[in-house]
C-alpha positions in Angstrom: -2.4 -42.8 -19.3 0.9 -42.4 -18.2 4.3 -44.0 -17.5 5.6 -40.7 -15.6 7.4 -38.7 -17.7 5.3 -39.3 -20.6 1.7 -38.7 -20.3 -1.8 -38.4 -22.3 -4.5 -36.5 -20.1 -8.0 -35.7 -20.5 -7.3 -32.7 -18.0 -5.7 -29.2 -18.0 -1.9 -29.7 -18.0 0.2 -28.1 -14.8 3.0 -26.6 -16.6 4.8 -26.3 -13.0 4.2 -30.2 -12.7 5.7 -30.9 -16.1 8.8 -28.6 -15.4 9.3 -30.2 -11.9 9.9 -33.8 -13.6 13.2 -32.4 -15.6 14.5 -30.1 -12.9 17.9 -31.8 -11.7 21.2 -30.0 -10.2 23.1 -30.0 -13.4 20.8 -28.5 -15.4 21.5 -24.9 -16.7 18.6 -24.5 -19.1 15.0 -25.9 -18.8 13.0 -25.4 -22.1 9.4 -25.4 -21.9 7.5 -25.4 -25.0 3.9 -24.9 -24.9 1.2 -25.5 -27.4 -2.1 -23.9 -27.3 -5.3 -23.9 -29.5 -5.1 -20.6 -31.6 -8.3 -18.9 -32.8 -7.5 -18.4 -36.3 -6.1 -21.0 -38.8 -5.5 -19.8 -42.2 -8.2 -16.9 -42.1 -10.9 -19.4 -40.5 -12.1 -19.0 -36.9 -11.7 -21.9 -34.5 -14.3 -22.4 -32.1 -12.3 -25.5 -30.5 -10.7 -28.7 -30.9 -11.2 -32.1 -30.0 -8.2 -34.3 -29.9 -8.2 -38.3 -29.8 -5.6 -40.5 -29.4 -4.7 -44.4 -29.3 -3.4 -44.0 -25.5 -1.3 -46.9 -24.8 0.6 -46.5 -28.2 0.8 -42.5 -27.7 2.2 -43.0 -24.5 4.8 -45.6 -26.1 5.6 -43.1 -28.9 6.2 -40.2 -26.6 8.7 -42.4 -24.4 10.4 -43.4 -27.6 10.8 -39.8 -28.3 12.3 -39.4 -24.7 14.9 -42.3 -25.7 15.9 -40.5 -29.1 16.6 -37.3 -27.3 18.8 -39.1 -24.8 20.5 -40.8 -27.6 21.3 -37.2 -29.1 21.4 -35.3 -26.0 23.0 -37.8 -23.4 22.5 -35.4 -20.3 18.9 -34.4 -21.5 16.0 -34.9 -19.3 12.6 -34.6 -21.1 8.9 -34.8 -20.1 5.8 -34.7 -22.5 2.0 -34.2 -21.7 -0.5 -34.0 -24.3 -4.1 -33.3 -23.8 -7.1 -34.9 -25.6 -10.6 -34.3 -25.7 -12.3 -30.7 -25.9 -10.1 -27.9 -26.0 -11.3 -24.3 -26.1 -9.5 -20.9 -27.7 -6.0 -20.7 -25.6 -6.1 -24.0 -24.0 -3.0 -25.8 -23.4 -2.9 -29.0 -25.8 0.8 -29.8 -25.2 3.9 -29.4 -22.8 7.3 -30.6 -23.4 9.9 -29.6 -20.7 13.6 -30.4 -21.4 16.7 -29.9 -19.2 20.3 -29.9 -20.2 23.5 -28.2 -19.0 23.3 -25.7 -21.8 20.4 -23.8 -23.3 21.3 -24.7 -27.2 20.7 -28.1 -26.3 17.5 -27.6 -24.6 16.1 -25.8 -27.5 17.2 -28.3 -30.2 15.7 -31.2 -28.1 12.5 -29.2 -27.4 11.9 -28.5 -31.4 13.0 -31.9 -32.0 10.4 -33.5 -29.6 7.5 -31.3 -31.3 8.2 -32.5 -34.8 8.7 -36.1 -33.7 5.3 -36.1 -31.9 3.7 -34.9 -35.3 5.6 -37.6 -37.1 5.0 -40.7 -35.1 2.5 -40.2 -32.2 -1.2 -41.4 -32.8 -3.0 -38.2 -31.9 -5.6 -36.7 -34.1 -6.9 -33.3 -34.1 -10.5 -32.2 -35.7 -10.7 -28.4 -35.9 -14.2 -27.2 -35.3 -15.2 -23.7 -36.8 -18.0 -21.3 -37.4 -19.0 -23.2 -40.9 -18.0 -26.9 -40.0 -15.3 -29.3 -39.1 -12.4 -31.1 -40.4 -9.8 -33.5 -39.3 -6.5 -32.1 -39.4 -3.7 -34.1 -41.0 -2.8 -35.0 -44.8 -4.5 -32.1 -46.2 -2.4 -29.5 -43.9 0.7 -31.4 -44.0 0.7 -31.0 -48.0 -0.2 -27.1 -47.8 2.8 -26.9 -45.1 5.0 -29.2 -46.7 4.3 -29.6 -50.3 7.2 -31.4 -50.8 7.1 -33.6 -47.9 8.1 -33.0 -44.4 11.6 -32.1 -43.9 13.5 -35.1 -42.3 14.9 -34.5 -39.1 18.9 -34.9 -39.0 20.0 -38.0 -37.6 
């Protein structure tokens, strides 16, 4: 499901295709964040991940993140694609491309986008290990951020 710049797909993601969406003559920097499936998480060997999403709302929330970025960095262009379904080790799960006139803004906007995805986009991840499986979410969040996820600057 897509609205052009923001997409949920079950197909492999084309990095070049996402970057092409944000290229323009005033861009001095294009930052591309690529999230991939890693083999080890906290000492456990991952076999694969399974992502699910409520697609209409996920696309709407990705577009909201794009709007938020435009408010903070008015000259930014952003495109985000997240993959769902079965993903093997090293598969690309998410690509965020942000172009801005200057590199610092591009880095900051990209970081902002991935953090907001984790906060507001209805995408769920199930890790499948050698010895079982679990949905990733509250338990991981409590481990990573025992005092709560840091708030992004307004």
